[in-house]
N, C-alpha and C positions, 0 to 999 in steps of 0.2 A: 442472600442464601444461594449457594451453588446448586446447579442442577446435578442430577444423578450422573449424567454423562461426563460432567467436569470432575466430579469426585473420583470417578473410576479411570481417569486419564493417567496413564503411566508415564514415567520419565522417558521410556523408549519411544512412546508415541509422540511426546512433545519434541524429542530430538529429531525423529523422522519428519515431523511437520515443519520444523525449522529448516532442515536441509531441503525439503521440497520447496519451501518459500524462496530460499536462496537460489535454487535451480530455476524457479520462475523468474526471479529478478535478473539472473544471468541471461536467460533467454530474451527477456524484454529489452535489455541493454543491447544484446547482440543483434536482435531483430531491428531495433531503431537505427543502429549503425548501418546495417545492410540497407534499410529503407532510405536513409539519408544519402548513402552512396548511390543508390538506384535513382533517386530523385535528381541528384546532382548529375548523374549520367544522362538522364532524360533531358534536363535543362541544357546540358552541353550539346547533346545530339540535336535538340530543337534549335539552339542558336546556330550551330553549324549548318543544319538543314536550311533554315531561313536565309542564312548568309549565302549559301551556295546558290539558292534560287534567285536571290537578289542580284548576284554578280552578273548573271546573264539568264534571262527568261528563255528557256529552251526545254523541249520535252525531256532531254537527258538530265539536265540539272534539276528539273521538277521531280523526276522519278528518283534520282539519287537523294535529293533533299527529303522527299517524303519517306524514303526508305530509312534514312538516318533517324528521322523523327519517330517512325514506327518502331525501330529497334529499341530506342529509349523507352517508349511507352509499354512495349510488351514485357520488359523487365519489371517495370513498376506494377503493371497489372498482375504479374505473377506473384508479387509480394503482398498484394492487397486483396486478391480474389477470395481468400478465405472468409472475409467479412460478410460476404453475400451467401456463404454456404450454410445451410441448415442441416444438422445431423439429426435425422428423424428415425426413431426405432421402428422397425417393421412390426406391425401389430396383426398381420394377417393370420397368425397362428394363435391369437389370443381371443378370449371371450370376456367381455366386461361383465362383472357381477355386481348387482345392485343390492342394497340392504334388504329389499323384499325377498331376494333369492336366498339370502343367508343371514337372517337377523342375529343369530347367535354368533356367527363369525364377526359381524360388525360390532356386536357387543364386546366380544373378546378383544378386538383390535382397539376399541375405545378405551378399555381398561389398560391395555399395554401402553397406548399413547399417553394416557394420563400419568402412568408410573414413570415412563421414560421422559416425560415432559417435552414432547415434541409435537409435530403437526400430523394431523390425519392425512393419509395419502390422497392425492388428487383423484386417482381412480384405482380400483382394484381389478386385476385381471386374473383369469384362470388359463393356464397353459396345460399341455399334456404330460410333461416330463416330471422327473424327480428333482425338483428345484424350487427355490424361492429367491427372489431378488428384487432390488430397487433399480428403477431405470427412469430416465427422463430424456426429453429431446433437448438438444443444446445448440446454441449459436455462439458467436463471438460475444454477444451481449450478455450471455450467461455469466460471464466473469464480473459483470457490473450489477446486474439485477438478479435477485433471488428467483429460483425456479422451483415450482412444486414437483414433488417426486411421486411416481406411481409404484404400486406394489404388485408383483407378479407371484402367484402361488401355483405350483405344479400339482395337477390332480394325482399323478403317480406318487408324489410326496404325501399328499393327504391320505392316500390309500395305504401308506406304509407306516404310519405313526399314530400314536394316541393323541387325544385332544391336548393334553398338557405338553406333550412333545412338540406338537405343531405350534403351540403358543410360545414355547421356548425358542423355536426357530424364528418365529415372527418377531419375538422380542429382539433377537439378534439383528434382524433386518431393520427394525425401528431404531436400533443403536446407530445404524447408518443414516437414519433420517435426521438425527441431531444436526442442526446447522453448524455448530462449532466443530463437530466431527467431520462433516462432509465438505465444508466450504473450501478448505485447502485442497482436498482431494478433487473437488469439482474444478478448481482452478487448473491443477496439473492435468486433469483429464482434458480440459478445453485446450490447453497449450499443446498437448499431444495430438489432438484433433487438428489443430492449426498446422503443425509441422507435417502431419500425415497428409493433409490436403495439399500442401506445397510439394511434397515428395512424390505422392502416388495418385492423388485424385485430380488428374489433369486432362480428362477426356474432353470436356467442354472447352477448356483452354487450348488444347491441342487442335480442336476443330477451328477455333478462331485464328490461330497463327497460321494454320495450313491454308485457310481461306485468304489471309493476307499475302502469304508467300505465293499463292497461285495466281495472283493478279499479274505479276511480272517476274521475270528471272532476276531482275535487279532487286526487287523486294525479297525474293527468295534468298539472295546473298546476305542481305542485312538480317533476315530472320535467322539464318544459320549462325551469324555472329552473336545474335541475341541468345540463341539456344546455348552456345558455348558459355556465355556469361551465366545463364541460368543453371547450367550444369555445375559451375563453380559454386554458386549459391547453394545448390542442393547438397554438394559435398559438405559444406559448412553446416547445413541443417541436419544432416545425418549425424554429425558429431554432437550437435545440440540435442538431437532426439535421444541419443544414447544417455546423455547426462540427465535430461529431464525424466526420461522413462525409468531409469534406474532408481531415481529418488521417488518417483510415483509408485513403483513396485514395492519399495521399502515401506512407504507410507501405507500402501494397501494392506500389507501383511500386518502392520501394527493396528490398522483400522479393524481388521478381522478380530484380533485379540481383544481390542477395546469393545467391539460389539458383542463378543462372547461374554466379556465381563458384565456388561449390562444385562444380557439374557439370563445368566446364572444368578445375578443379584436379585432379579425379579422372580424367576421361576424355579431356581435351585439347580444344583449340579446334576441331580439324578435324571430328570427328563431331558436335559440338554445332552448329557453324555450318552444316554441310551439311544437317543435319536441319531446322534452323530455316528455312532458305531454301527448302526443299521443301514446307513445311507448307501454304502458300497454294495451291500446285498440287495437293497431295493433297486439300485441302478442296474446291477447285473441281471437281475431277474426281469426287469422291465425290458432291457435290451434283448433278452432271450425271447420274451413274449412277442416283441416286434419282429424279430428274426423269424419266428414261427409263421407269422402272418405274411411276411415277405415271401416265404416259400409257398404260400397259398394264392399268390396273385394270379399265376397262370391257371389256377383252378377256379378263379373268380369267387373266392371265399373271403369274407371279412367279418369281423365281429360287430355286433350291435353295441356292446359295451365291453371294452377290453380290460377293464379294471378288476372284475372278479377273476379273470384269467391271470392277470398280473399277480394278484394276491396268492392265488393257488401256486404259481411257479415259485414265488418267493418262499412260501412255506415249505414247498417240496424240497427246494435247495437247502433250506435250513435243516430239515429232517435228515437229508442225506449227509449233512456235515455234523450230525449229532448235536445240534444246538438245542438248548432248552427254550420253552415258550412261556411267556408271562403275559397274562391277559390276552391270549390269542395272537401275540406278536413274537417273532423270534428275538430271543435275548442274546444279542451278539456281545461277547466278552472281549477283553483285550487279548486273551489267549487265542480266540478265534481270529482276531485281526492280524496278529503277528506270529501265528503258529509257524509259518513257513519262511518268515523273514529272519535269516540268521546273519544278515550283513553287519559288519563292524564299522562300515564306512558312514560317516556323518558329514553331510555337506549342507551348508547354509546357502541355498539356491537364491542368489541375488536377483535372478530373473523370474522368480515365481511370484505371482500376484497373491497367492493364498498360502498360509502355512499348512503343513501336513496335518491330517486328522490327529496323529499321535501328539504333535506339538500342541495343538489346540486343547486336547483333553488334558495333557500334562499341565498346561497353564491354568486351567480352571480348577483342577484338582489340587494344585499347590496353593491356591488362594483361600482366603477366609470367606467362604460363601455358604449360604444355607443349602441344606441337602435337597429340600423340595419334596413334593409328593406327586404321585401319579395314580389316579383312581382307575386307570386302564380303559376309560371310555375312548372309543375310536374317534379319530379326528373327523370322520365323515358325519358325525352327529351335529357338527356345526352348520351343516347345510340342510335346507328345508326338504329338497327332493333330490337326494344325491344320485339316485339311479338315472333320473332324467338328465341331470347335468353331465354325468359321466358319459351318457349316450351321445349328448351334443358334442362334447369334447372329442369322443371317439370318431364321430362323423367328420369333424373338422380335420382330425389327424389323417384320415384316409381320403380326404377330399381331392387331393391332387394325384392319387394313384389311378393309373389307366388300366382298366379291365377290358378284356376282349369280348366278353359276353355278359349276359345278365348276371348280376351279383347275387350270390346266395349268402345269407347270414347264418353262421353256425351258432349252435347253442353252447352253453357252458359245459354241459355233459358231453357233447360231441368233441369239444376242444380237449377236455380232460382225458377222454378215452384215447384220442388220436395222439395227444402230446405224450402220454405215458407209453403208448405202444410204439410210436415211430420217431419221436423227436427227442425226448429226454434221454440223456446218456444213462445207460443202466449202470448201477454201482458195481464195482469189482468186489469180490469176496472179502469180507471184513476180517477174515482170519489172518490176513497178511499185514494187518495193522497200518494200512495206507502205504506200504512199501512200494507198490506198483502204481500208485495214483499218477505219478509223474516220472516213472522209471519203467524201463522195459527189460525183459530177460535178454541177456547178451549171447552172442555166438560163442560156443565153447570149442576151442580148437582141438584139445586133446581130452580123451575120455579117462576119468580117474580109474586107477586099477582096483580100488576097493572102496567100499562105502565109507563116507565120512560120518562119524558117529556123533556129530554136534547136535545139541538139543535144538528142536524146531523153534522154540521160543527165543533162543539166542540169535537165530538167523534173522528174526523179524522184530527184535526188541526196539525200544525207543532209541537206543544208541545207534542202531543201524539206520533207522529212518532219519535220525539227526544227521548222519553222515551224508545222506542224499541231499538234504536241503542246505547243508553247509557247502557242498560242492557247487550247488546252483548259485548260492550267494557269493562265494569266492569268485566264480566265473563272471558274475554280474559286476562285482567290485573291480575286477581287473579291467573289464570293458569300460567302466566309468572312469577309472584312473587313466586309461589310454586316451579317452576323449579329453580329459583335463590336460594331459600331456601335449596333445596335438593342438590344443586351443579351441577345440569344438565346444567344450564347456569352459566358460570364461570365469574361473575363480582363482584366487591366489593361495588359499589355504583350506585345509580340511582336517577332520579328525578321523583316526583309524584306531579302533580298539582302545579308545580313551586317550590316545596320544595325538597332539597337534602336529601337523606336517605342513610344510610349504610346498608349492608346486615343484620346485627343484628336487625335493626329496623323493619324488615318484621313481626316479631312476634306481634308488636303493630299495624302495618298498616293493616295486613290481616283481623282481626276481624272488623275493621272499614269498609273495602270494602265489606266484606261478609254481614254486616248489611245493607249497602247501596243497595246491590244487592237484598236482600230480600224485602226491602221497594220498590224498583223500580219495581220488579216483581209483588208485591202486587198492586201497582198502575195500572200496565198493566192489571192484572186480573180483577180489579174493572172496568176498562174501557171496557174490553171485555164483562163483565156481563151487563153493561149499553147498550152496542151495541146489545146484545141479547134481552134485554128487549125492546129496541127501535123498533126493527124489529118484535118482537113477536106479538105486538099489532097493527101492521099496516095491513090494509085489503089487501088481495091478489086479483089480478084481475082474477086469474084462480081458485084456491081452497083456502079456508080460512087457511088451515094449510100447505100450500106448502112450506113456509119458514122453518117451523119446520121439515118437512119431509126431505128437502134437507140438513138441518143442521145435523139431525140424520144420514143421509146417509154418510155425510162427516166424522162425528165422528166414524162411524162404519168402514169406509175404512181406517181411521187413525189408528184404533186398528188393523185391518187386515194387514196394512202396516208394523207395528212394528213386528208382528208375522212372516210375510213373510221375512222381512229383517234379522231376527234372523236365519231363515233357510238358507238364502243366505250366511250369514257370516260364519255359521257352515260349509257349503259346501266348501267355499273358503279356510277356515282354514284346512280342512281335505285333500285338494288336493294340498296344498302348497309344499309338498315334491317332486312333479313332477319337480320343478325347480332346484332341487339339485341332486347330485349323491347319489343314495340310493341302498343298497343291494337288490337283487331280492326278497328274502324272506320277507323283510320289505315292499317292494312295494306291494306284494300280500296281506300281512296282512293289510296294509293301505287301499287298495281298498275294502277288506272285511268289515272294519270298516265304510267305506264310504257308503256301500250298504244300510244301515238303513237310513242314512240321505237322500240318493237318493230317497227312497220311499216317505219320507216326502216331498221332493222337487217336485217330480212329482205330488203328490196329491194336493199340493198347486197350482201348475201350472194349473192343470185341473180345479180346483175350480175357479181360477181367470178368466180363459178363458171362463168358462160357464156363467159368469155374462153378463147381457144384455149390459152393458156399454163397454164390451170388443170389441163390434163392432166398437167403436171409436178408438181403438188401431191401429197403423200403420200395414199394411199387412206384411211388412218385419219383424217386431218384432214377430208377431204371427207365421209366417212361420218357423222361427228359432226354436221356442219352439215346434211347431208341429212336425218338423223333428226329434227332440230329443225324443218326446213322442211316435213316431211310434213303437219303439222297447221297449219291457218290460225289457230286459237285454242287457247290453253293455259290450263288451270285451275290456277293456282299456289297458291290459297288457297280452302279450302272450309269455310265456316261459322265454325269455330273452330280450324282447324289447317292447316298448310302441306301441300301435296301434294308430297312429297319426290321422287317419281319424275319429275314434270314439272320441278321445279327442277333436278334432276340433268341433265336433257336441256338445259335452258337454259344452265347454267354450263359444261357440256361443250362446247356450241356456241360460247359466248363465248370460251373458251380456244382452241378450234379456229379461230375467226374471226381471232383475233390471230395464230395460227400461219399461217393462210392468207395474211394480209397480209405477214407477214415472208417467207414462201416466194416469193410473187409479186414482192416488192420485190427480194429477193436474186437471183431468176431473171433479171430484166431487167438488174440491175447486172452480173451475171456475163456475160450475153450481150453487153453493151456492152464490157466489159473484154476478153472473149475476142476480139471483133472488133478492138479496138485492139491487142491482143497479136499477132493474126494480121497486121495491117498492118505493125506494127513488125518482126516476124520476116521479112516479105517483103522489107523493105529490106536485110536482112542476108544474103539469099540471093545467091550469086554469079551475076552475069548470064551468060547463055549466048550 
């Protein structure tokens, strides 16, 4: 009787597996040919070396003979060094969890293992992020002997899903545990590791041949010859790597579809799809929570347990996006996922290891699978003492952060208050139907002679918002097609608006899209002018020209923003060298070049802070800039080392400067939109 994983194996999966096997065989044959040639070279070099020494025993013949022998050996060693390499996954960020810590989790995993008909994981680990995965340590011998796999579960994932949703995700991971599913993949993975080792992991090998070359200049000459031969071998290996890796990626995508099929067959399509559609929101909100606490490092503040904060941020973002909630979790729909994606370009990315969320959901929804149920119980109920475990994970997450003074732990209420007041982006007025969420008012060159009588609702209807996102998508599609055309994206064919095109067709398609983009932008600009005319001739309750004043203030800050960003970009570019090993003299010259930009930067910072609206900027942002401005000159490099304290002040200030620009820009945009909202609402008031 066939196992579940075998019954759900598609023809596409079998085809990808066969191609991956052919790629492995091709690699093995190619590698054996290279190894035979290398051994032949070593034997020849050994023979010639011994012959040279035996002709006349002299220090010169001895050195030349040994050099020849060494040249042959270093080529052979290069080709076999991977056998002794062990690829061990870093576990420093992981916490192993035992059955006593989560008996219900272990019970659920045992049920899934039984249904999938696979093996229980060797170990179960908890990490901090929104993720679940299978991993294992590998060596060359992994291709011969089976190796038990570990399961990793992210705490932020547990924090974002229901119990049945987590079980669906774990069922997907156990789909990967099936030996028939994973064996070919593990072979290709090991082959990729072998090639990678010979191409890039050469630090120890480099030290060995440098030691040999350092013994004598004669040895150095033969090492140089050996390196030339090795470079030729590496050129061949790069070609092999592309072939093997391409088939590996194709197989990986099919393995994802196959594991999805196993998951929905066991748990149903409902818990699987609802969890998949929420993952982007969970990830984004977790990243925002992390960014919040990164901004608190200089204040020596960190959380005891970051996960209640993460859940709050996720729910807040969902509320701002008008998402519905089911059993206390955001119910992300397909409309939420693809609301702003108006692209007509469809590319099968041959270099992607995972299919898109859209493709995965479409695949399971098109199959004959049970719907499944979800009682809404949170996944956290699978753990005995979830708050304690979350606190341990949080502590490990922040373990490598360096604080300058005693650390203070904030409470959830303190976080909530500060996040809403100073960190969370305030929503724009909803009366504009999201028109200004990713679009800004434009500069109007000429003032209309008379009021435009267009209806307000027509200026901001769904069609006008659609125009905006259509223009964004066309611009993105043009950029992608240009990358395909230049070879930056390596594909031969694609679909656009349901029609299949070849790479050579881009020459004809691009002008069509560029024309469409120009027409779409023209329609948006015409609407923006109608909007300006509409509000220009509406009476203000405060001052007759208040709308125009706020409009001009926004246009001015928009211009200032562009100038200030240019200075910021220049400063970042001129300090990039700090990330790399750089000669001392070059470091000093680079900082001399930066000094002129630093004067511009400080002048712009002072100018922005002097604005009256800077009072609205968060105190934390202003303090970081003021700390930087306290000193006229900074010593960033002293003789032979960087002055870390001064560099910290600089980069804190640069990040704060960017934040200052964003806050000022958003302040003026909101003030303008609030005035426009006020004017519009005044027209809706019943006359007295």
